[in-house]
TIDO-231322 format. One record per residue (C-alpha): y, z, x; residue in one letter. Coordinates in Angstrom, 1 decimal. Each point is the difference from the previous one (the first is absolute). Example, Ala and Ser with C-alpha at 12.3 -4.5 7.8 and 13.67 -1.06 7.14 Angstrom:
2
((-4.5; 7.8; 12.3); a);
((3.4; -0.7; 1.4); s);
END
This chain:
444
((-2.4; 17.1; 67.2); m);
((-2.6; -1.0; 2.6); a);
((1.2; -0.2; 3.5); k);
((0.2; -3.5; 1.6); n);
((-2.7; 0.0; 2.8); t);
((0.8; -3.5; 1.2); r);
((0.7; 0.1; 3.8); p);
((3.6; -0.6; 1.0); r);
((0.5; -3.3; 1.9); p);
((0.8; 0.4; 3.7); q);
((1.5; -2.6; 2.3); k);
((-2.3; -3.0; -0.3); p);
((-2.4; -0.5; 2.9); t);
((-2.1; -3.0; 0.9); a);
((-3.2; 2.1; -0.3); q);
((0.3; 0.6; -3.7); q);
((-2.3; -1.9; -2.4); t);
((1.4; -2.9; -2.1); v);
((-2.2; -0.2; -3.2); i);
((1.3; -3.4; -1.1); i);
((-2.2; -1.6; 2.7); q);
((-3.1; 1.6; -1.4); d);
((0.3; -1.3; -3.6); i);
((-2.1; -3.0; -1.1); s);
((2.4; -2.1; -2.0); l);
((-1.2; -2.3; -2.8); v);
((2.1; -2.7; -1.7); s);
((0.9; 0.6; -3.7); p);
((-2.4; -1.4; -2.5); d);
((1.5; -3.1; -1.5); r);
((-2.7; -0.6; -2.6); g);
((0.6; -0.5; -3.7); r);
((1.6; 3.0; -1.7); k);
((-0.1; 0.8; -3.7); d);
((0.4; 3.0; -2.2); i);
((-3.6; 1.1; 0.6); q);
((0.8; 0.0; 3.8); s);
((3.0; 2.2; -0.7); l);
((-2.1; 2.4; -2.0); k);
((-2.7; 0.3; 2.6); n);
((2.5; 0.6; 2.8); s);
((1.7; 2.8; -1.9); v);
((-3.3; 1.6; -0.7); i);
((-0.9; -0.1; 3.7); s);
((3.4; 1.4; 1.1); a);
((-0.1; 2.9; -2.5); e);
((-3.5; 1.0; 0.8); s);
((-0.2; 3.8; 0.5); i);
((-2.7; 0.2; 2.7); h);
((0.3; -3.5; 1.7); f);
((3.5; -1.3; -0.6); p);
((0.7; -3.3; 1.7); n);
((3.1; -2.2; -0.5); r);
((-1.2; -3.1; 1.8); v);
((-0.6; -2.1; -3.2); l);
((3.3; 1.2; -1.5); l);
((2.1; -0.8; 3.1); y);
((-1.7; -3.4; 0.4); d);
((1.1; -0.7; -3.6); l);
((3.5; 1.3; 0.7); y);
((0.3; -2.4; 3.0); h);
((-1.0; -2.9; -2.2); d);
((2.4; 0.7; -2.9); v);
((3.0; 0.8; 2.2); v);
((-0.4; -3.0; 2.3); s);
((-0.7; -2.5; -2.8); m);
((2.4; 1.2; -2.7); d);
((3.6; -1.1; 1.0); g);
((1.7; 2.2; -2.7); f);
((-1.9; 3.2; 0.9); l);
((0.6; -0.5; 3.7); g);
((3.7; -0.7; -0.7); g);
((0.7; 3.1; -2.0); i);
((-1.8; 2.2; 2.6); i);
((2.2; -1.5; 2.8); e);
((3.1; 0.5; -2.2); k);
((-0.7; 3.7; -0.4); r);
((-0.8; 0.4; 3.7); i);
((3.1; -1.9; 1.1); n);
((2.1; 2.2; -2.2); s);
((-0.8; 2.9; 2.2); v);
((-0.2; -1.8; 3.4); l);
((3.6; -1.2; -0.5); n);
((1.4; 3.5; -0.4); k);
((1.5; 1.7; 3.0); k);
((-2.2; 2.7; 1.5); l);
((1.3; 2.4; 2.7); k);
((-1.2; 3.0; 1.8); f);
((2.2; 3.1; 0.1); l);
((-0.5; 2.7; 2.6); d);
((0.1; 3.7; -0.7); k);
((3.8; 0.0; 0.3); e);
((0.3; -2.8; -2.6); g);
((0.9; -2.7; 2.6); n);
((-1.7; -3.4; 0.0); e);
((-2.6; -0.5; 2.7); n);
((0.6; -3.7; 0.6); k);
((-3.2; -0.5; 2.1); d);
((-2.3; 1.0; -2.9); i);
((2.2; -1.8; -2.5); t);
((-0.3; -3.2; 2.1); k);
((-3.7; 0.5; 0.3); l);
((-0.6; 0.1; -3.8); m);
((2.2; -3.1; -0.5); r);
((-2.1; -1.9; 2.6); s);
((-2.9; -2.3; -0.9); k);
((-2.5; 2.8; 0.6); s);
((2.0; 2.6; -2.0); g);
((0.4; -2.4; -3.0); r);
((-3.8; -0.8; 0.1); a);
((-0.8; 3.7; -0.1); l);
((2.3; 0.5; -3.0); i);
((-1.7; -3.0; -1.7); k);
((-3.4; 1.6; 0.5); k);
((1.3; 3.2; -1.6); i);
((1.1; -2.0; -3.0); l);
((-3.2; -2.0; -0.2); e);
((-1.8; 3.3; -0.7); s);
((1.6; -0.1; -3.4); i);
((-1.8; -3.2; -0.9); f);
((-3.3; 0.4; 1.9); w);
((-0.4; 3.7; -0.3); g);
((-0.1; 0.6; 3.7); i);
((1.2; -1.3; 3.4); s);
((-1.1; 0.8; 3.5); g);
((1.4; -0.6; 3.4); v);
((-1.0; 1.0; 3.6); e);
((2.8; 0.5; 2.5); f);
((-0.7; -1.7; 3.3); k);
((-0.1; 2.0; 3.2); i);
((3.0; -0.6; 2.4); g);
((3.7; 0.6; 0.3); d);
((1.0; -2.6; -2.5); k);
((-0.2; 0.8; -3.7); f);
((-2.5; -2.4; -1.7); c);
((-3.0; 0.2; -2.2); f);
((-2.9; -2.0; -1.5); e);
((-1.0; -0.1; -3.7); e);
((-3.3; 1.5; -0.9); i);
((-1.9; -2.2; -2.5); e);
((0.1; 1.8; -3.4); r);
((-3.7; -0.8; -0.7); k);
((-0.9; 2.3; 3.0); h);
((2.1; 2.9; -1.2); i);
((-2.1; 2.5; -2.1); k);
((2.7; 2.4; -1.3); p);
((-2.4; 1.9; -2.2); e);
((-2.2; 0.8; 3.0); k);
((2.9; 0.3; 2.5); g);
((-1.5; -2.7; 2.2); l);
((0.7; -3.3; 1.8); i);
((-3.3; -1.8; -0.2); a);
((-1.1; -2.4; 2.8); k);
((-1.7; -2.2; -2.7); n);
((1.7; -0.7; -3.3); q);
((-3.0; 1.0; -2.1); w);
((-0.7; 3.2; 1.8); s);
((1.0; 3.5; -1.2); i);
((-2.0; 2.0; 2.5); s);
((1.8; 2.5; 2.3); k);
((-2.3; -1.1; 2.8); d);
((1.2; -3.6; -0.3); d);
((3.8; 0.6; 0.1); g);
((2.9; 2.1; 1.1); f);
((1.4; 3.1; -1.7); k);
((3.7; -0.6; -0.9); i);
((1.0; 3.6; 0.7); d);
((-1.3; -0.2; 3.5); e);
((2.1; -3.0; 1.0); m);
((3.7; 0.9; 0.8); p);
((1.1; -3.6; 0.3); f);
((-1.5; -1.2; -3.2); v);
((2.2; 0.2; -3.1); w);
((-1.5; -0.6; -3.5); v);
((2.5; -0.1; -2.8); i);
((-0.8; 0.4; -3.7); g);
((-2.0; 2.2; -2.4); e);
((-3.8; 0.3; 0.1); k);
((-0.6; -1.1; -3.6); k);
((2.9; -2.5; -0.3); d);
((-1.2; -3.6; -0.4); l);
((3.5; -1.5; -0.1); g);
((2.1; -1.9; -2.5); l);
((-2.0; -3.2; 0.7); l);
((-2.8; 1.5; -2.1); l);
((2.2; -0.5; -3.1); g);
((1.1; -3.5; 1.0); c);
((-3.4; -1.4; 1.0); s);
((-1.2; -0.6; -3.5); m);
((3.1; -2.0; -0.9); y);
((-0.2; -2.0; 3.2); a);
((-3.6; -1.0; -0.7); i);
((0.7; -0.9; -3.6); y);
((3.0; -2.1; 1.1); k);
((-2.1; -1.8; 2.6); r);
((-2.5; -1.0; -2.7); g);
((2.8; -1.1; -2.2); n);
((1.4; -2.2; 2.7); f);
((-3.4; -1.7; 0.3); g);
((0.0; -0.7; -3.8); d);
((3.6; -1.2; 0.1); w);
((-0.8; -2.4; 2.8); a);
((-3.0; -1.4; -1.9); q);
((2.2; -0.4; -3.1); y);
((2.6; -1.9; 2.0); v);
((-2.7; -2.2; 1.5); e);
((-1.6; -0.9; -3.3); i);
((3.0; -0.2; -2.3); f);
((2.9; -0.5; 2.4); g);
((-0.6; -3.8; 0.0); q);
((-1.1; -2.6; -2.6); p);
((-3.6; -0.4; -0.9); v);
((-1.4; -3.5; 0.0); r);
((-2.6; -0.7; -2.7); i);
((-1.9; -3.3; -0.3); m);
((-2.5; -0.9; -2.7); e);
((-2.8; -2.5; 0.3); y);
((-2.8; -1.3; -2.1); d);
((-3.1; 2.0; 0.7); a);
((-2.2; -3.1; 0.4); y);
((2.6; -2.0; 2.1); d);
((-1.0; 1.1; 3.5); t);
((2.1; -2.7; 1.7); q);
((3.2; 1.2; -1.7); t);
((-0.9; 3.6; 1.1); k);
((-0.2; -1.0; 3.6); e);
((3.3; -1.9; -0.1); e);
((1.8; 3.0; -1.6); l);
((-1.5; 2.3; 2.6); k);
((1.3; -2.3; 2.8); k);
((3.5; 0.0; -1.6); i);
((0.1; 3.8; -0.2); l);
((-1.1; 0.5; 3.6); n);
((2.7; -2.4; 1.3); e);
((2.9; 1.2; -2.1); s);
((0.5; 3.5; 1.4); g);
((-1.4; 3.5; 0.1); n);
((1.2; 1.5; -3.2); s);
((-2.5; 1.3; -2.6); l);
((-1.9; -2.9; -1.6); a);
((-2.8; -0.2; -2.7); m);
((-2.3; -2.7; -1.2); m);
((-1.7; 0.4; -3.4); i);
((-1.9; -2.3; -2.3); p);
((1.7; -1.0; -3.2); k);
((-2.9; 1.4; -2.0); q);
((0.6; 3.5; 1.5); a);
((2.4; 2.7; -1.4); t);
((2.4; 1.4; 2.5); f);
((2.3; 3.0; -0.3); q);
((2.0; 1.7; 2.7); m);
((0.7; 3.6; -0.8); l);
((2.5; 1.0; 2.7); d);
((1.8; 3.0; -1.6); g);
((3.3; -1.9; -0.1); k);
((0.7; 1.3; -3.5); a);
((0.6; 3.5; 1.4); s);
((0.7; -0.7; 3.7); n);
((1.5; -3.5; 0.0); g);
((2.1; 0.6; 3.2); d);
((-2.0; 2.6; 1.9); g);
((2.4; 2.7; -1.0); k);
((-2.9; 2.4; -0.6); l);
((-1.0; 0.1; 3.7); q);
((3.7; 0.4; 1.0); g);
((0.5; 3.0; -2.2); e);
((-3.2; 1.6; 1.2); f);
((1.1; -0.4; 3.6); k);
((3.4; 1.5; -0.8); a);
((-1.7; 3.0; -1.7); a);
((-2.1; 0.7; 3.1); c);
((3.0; -0.2; 2.3); n);
((2.0; 2.4; -2.2); e);
((-2.8; 2.6; 0.1); e);
((-0.2; -0.2; 3.8); m);
((3.8; 0.2; 0.3); a);
((0.1; 3.1; -2.1); i);
((-2.7; 1.6; 2.1); k);
((1.6; -0.8; 3.3); i);
((3.8; 0.0; -0.7); l);
((0.1; 2.0; -3.3); g);
((1.7; -2.9; -1.8); n);
((0.0; -3.7; -0.6); t);
((3.7; -1.1; -0.2); e);
((0.7; 0.3; 3.8); t);
((-2.6; -2.6; 0.8); t);
((-0.2; -2.3; -3.0); s);
((2.1; -0.3; -3.2); a);
((-1.5; 0.3; -3.4); s);
((1.2; -1.8; -3.2); k);
((1.8; 3.1; -1.2); s);
((1.6; 0.9; 3.3); s);
((3.7; 0.7; 0.4); g);
((2.4; 1.8; 2.3); y);
((-0.6; 3.5; -1.5); a);
((-3.8; -0.4; 0.1); q);
((0.1; -1.3; 3.6); s);
((2.3; 2.8; 1.0); k);
((-2.3; 2.6; -1.5); e);
((-3.0; -1.5; 1.8); h);
((1.9; -0.1; 3.3); g);
((0.8; 3.7; -0.3); e);
((-3.7; 0.7; -0.7); q);
((-0.9; -1.9; 3.2); q);
((2.6; 2.0; 1.9); d);
((-1.8; 3.2; -1.0); e);
((-3.3; -1.4; 1.4); i);
((1.7; -1.0; 3.3); i);
((1.5; 3.5; 0.3); a);
((-3.5; 1.4; -0.4); s);
((-1.3; -2.3; 2.7); d);
((2.8; 1.2; 2.4); l);
((-1.0; 3.6; -0.6); i);
((-3.6; -0.9; 0.8); l);
((0.9; -1.7; 3.3); v);
((2.2; 2.9; 1.0); e);
((-2.7; 2.6; -0.8); n);
((-2.6; -2.0; 2.0); e);
((2.2; -0.5; 3.0); l);
((1.2; 3.6; 0.0); n);
((-3.6; 1.3; -0.1); s);
((-1.0; 2.2; 2.9); e);
((-2.8; -2.4; 1.1); h);
((2.4; -3.0; 0.4); f);
((2.7; 2.0; 1.7); l);
((-2.6; 1.3; 2.5); n);
((-1.0; -3.6; 0.7); i);
((3.6; -1.0; 0.7); l);
((0.3; 3.1; 2.2); k);
((-3.0; -1.2; 2.0); s);
((1.8; -3.2; 0.8); y);
((2.9; 2.0; 1.4); g);
((2.4; 0.0; -2.9); y);
((2.0; 3.2; -0.7); d);
((-0.7; 0.8; -3.7); v);
((0.1; 3.8; 0.1); e);
((1.8; 1.2; -3.1); g);
((1.0; -3.5; -1.1); g);
((-0.9; -2.1; -3.0); e);
((0.1; -3.6; -1.3); f);
((2.5; -0.8; -2.7); e);
((0.9; -3.1; -2.0); y);
((3.6; -1.0; -0.2); e);
((0.3; -0.8; -3.7); l);
((2.2; -2.8; -1.3); e);
((2.5; 1.1; -2.5); l);
((0.1; -1.6; -3.5); n);
((3.7; -0.6; -0.4); l);
((-0.2; -0.4; -3.8); a);
((-1.8; 3.3; -0.5); k);
((2.2; 1.7; 2.7); l);
((3.2; -1.0; -1.9); k);
((-1.2; 1.7; -3.2); i);
((-1.1; 3.1; 1.9); k);
((3.3; 0.2; 1.8); l);
((1.9; 0.0; -3.3); e);
((-2.2; 2.8; -1.3); i);
((0.3; 2.0; 3.2); d);
((3.8; -0.3; 0.0); l);
((0.2; 1.2; -3.6); k);
((-2.3; 2.9; 0.8); v);
((2.0; 1.0; 3.1); s);
((3.1; 0.4; -2.2); e);
((-1.8; 2.7; -2.0); k);
((-2.1; 1.8; 2.6); v);
((-0.1; 0.2; 3.8); p);
((-2.3; -2.6; 1.6); v);
((-1.5; 0.6; 3.5); d);
((1.2; -2.4; 2.7); d);
((-3.6; -0.7; 1.0); d);
((-0.6; -1.5; -3.4); h);
((2.4; -2.9; 0.8); w);
((-1.6; -0.6; 3.4); y);
((-3.6; 0.1; -1.3); d);
((0.5; -2.2; -3.1); n);
((2.4; -2.6; 1.4); y);
((-1.4; -0.8; 3.4); g);
((2.9; 1.4; 1.9); i);
((-0.7; 1.4; 3.5); a);
((1.2; 3.6; 0.3); k);
((2.1; 0.3; 3.2); p);
((-1.0; 2.4; 2.7); k);
((3.4; 1.7; 0.0); n);
((-0.1; 0.4; -3.7); y);
((1.5; 3.5; -0.1); e);
((3.0; -0.9; 2.2); a);
((0.7; -3.1; -2.1); l);
((-0.4; 1.9; -3.2); k);
((2.5; 2.6; 1.1); k);
((2.5; -2.6; 1.2); k);
((-0.3; -1.8; -3.4); m);
((0.7; 3.2; -1.9); e);
((3.1; 0.7; 2.2); e);
((1.4; -3.4; -0.7); s);
((-0.3; 0.3; -3.7); k);
((3.0; 2.4; -0.5); i);
((2.7; -2.3; 1.5); p);
((-1.6; -2.9; -1.7); f);
((0.2; 1.7; -3.3); q);
((3.7; 0.8; 0.5); i);
((0.8; -3.6; 0.9); t);
((-1.9; -1.2; -3.0); e);
((2.0; 2.4; -2.3); e);
((3.3; -1.4; 1.5); k);
((-1.1; -3.6; -0.6); q);
((-0.8; 0.8; -3.7); h);
((3.2; 2.0; -0.5); q);
((2.4; -1.7; -2.5); k);
((3.5; -0.9; 1.1); p);
((1.8; 2.2; -2.5); f);
((-2.1; 2.9; 1.2); e);
((1.5; -0.3; 3.5); k);
((2.5; 2.8; 0.7); k);
((3.4; -1.2; 1.2); l);
((2.1; 2.2; 2.3); p);
((2.6; 2.2; -1.8); k);
((3.6; -1.0; 0.4); e);
((2.8; 2.5; 0.4); d);
((2.9; -0.6; -2.5); l);
((2.4; 1.3; 2.5); a);
((-0.6; -3.1; 2.0); d);
((1.9; -2.1; -2.5); f);
((3.3; 1.9; 0.5); v);
((-0.3; 0.4; 3.7); s);
((2.6; -1.9; 2.2); p);
((-2.7; -2.0; 1.7); n);
((-1.3; -1.3; -3.3); f);
((3.5; -1.0; -1.3); l);
((0.9; -1.7; 3.3); d);
((-3.1; -2.2; -0.3); k);
((0.9; -1.1; -3.6); i);
((3.7; -0.7; 0.8); l);
((-1.0; -2.0; 3.1); k);
((-2.3; -2.2; -2.0); s);
((2.6; -0.7; -2.6); v);
((2.6; -0.8; 2.6); a);
((-2.3; -2.4; 1.7); d);
((-0.7; -1.8; -3.3); f);
((3.7; -0.5; -0.8); f);
((0.7; -1.0; 3.6); d);
((-2.5; -2.9; -0.3); h);
((1.6; -1.0; -3.3); a);
((3.5; -0.3; 1.5); r);
((-1.2; -2.4; 2.7); r);
END
């Protein structure tokens, strides 16, 4: 494995260069986008010698900002991670509350979002600001040239002389793989098709969503024609036609196969389903199909849980990278030997089934105590050994007491009586005294 030659960040000083100020930013191209535009942008991005993602990222900006469904499912996947509890554990396993609080702050959540956005865009880049307070600025993706390892001053440039080497900038963090173009590549085609479909749908509604007024006139009666034209102009803005009686008129509107515009609606739903599968791995957690039911929705929900778990691992790996930990250290945080870890929420339904299985297994074979702590979210006490010993010592009297409680009455041993007691003077005196008292009460 090649050794990482990137310089280690030191305590930020005011003399260090901030590259974000030297980049010439250009607004995204909001021109018309079609399938040919997508094809050209992919060819440019995948070029071997002169790769450039400018056209592709301009197209991504357009489809994400203009397609409500696509933007919504991306936010859903990101929020599924942002809402999980992230904490930092020091080398002794104790929580460092200062770093945990930092990552739950606005800046920390924004950084996690940038990490997750690299899944959809392919890359993300940030530059941490110089100073005592942890903060950063996003580097425009069009200026990041991952194949060349550069941050270009101009979005179209790929020259080393017109940019900055990523490996030589300790406070610049680029996240993502060099060849990855992101999940948006697979969604862009459906977003473009859906946009065209909406245009056709709107035109269909405009033409056939209201009654059509047709007036006929004699071809040689110009006065009648002018009167009819005046009536049409003054009676509303709905579609109107004037034709001579001698002309043949037919309106082929496609209503035989698409009388209610259902065709456009089904096409839109199909595009949304494809994008949902690409981003979320399922369709039922966002929209319901005709054949959906509880079992199907449950299965799709479990599939999405697996994707969320993968995203959590990605964020943990990026935050625990040597580069980011060094950045935190440069801001004065004690990260030596520690790591970030998500506090996972327990699925009670699955946990109940697992508990039943574990209890059955524990009756047959010994189960390590750590298994219960690790799988059921129970914190292991620091004085575990002492508590374990005390628990084992208390088991013996508890078992004896339990045996007594379950002992049947006839099993209890009664004290043995000596037969000699029945003929002893004391015993006879007691019987005679009782009889005398009884007859004494009767005489009264």
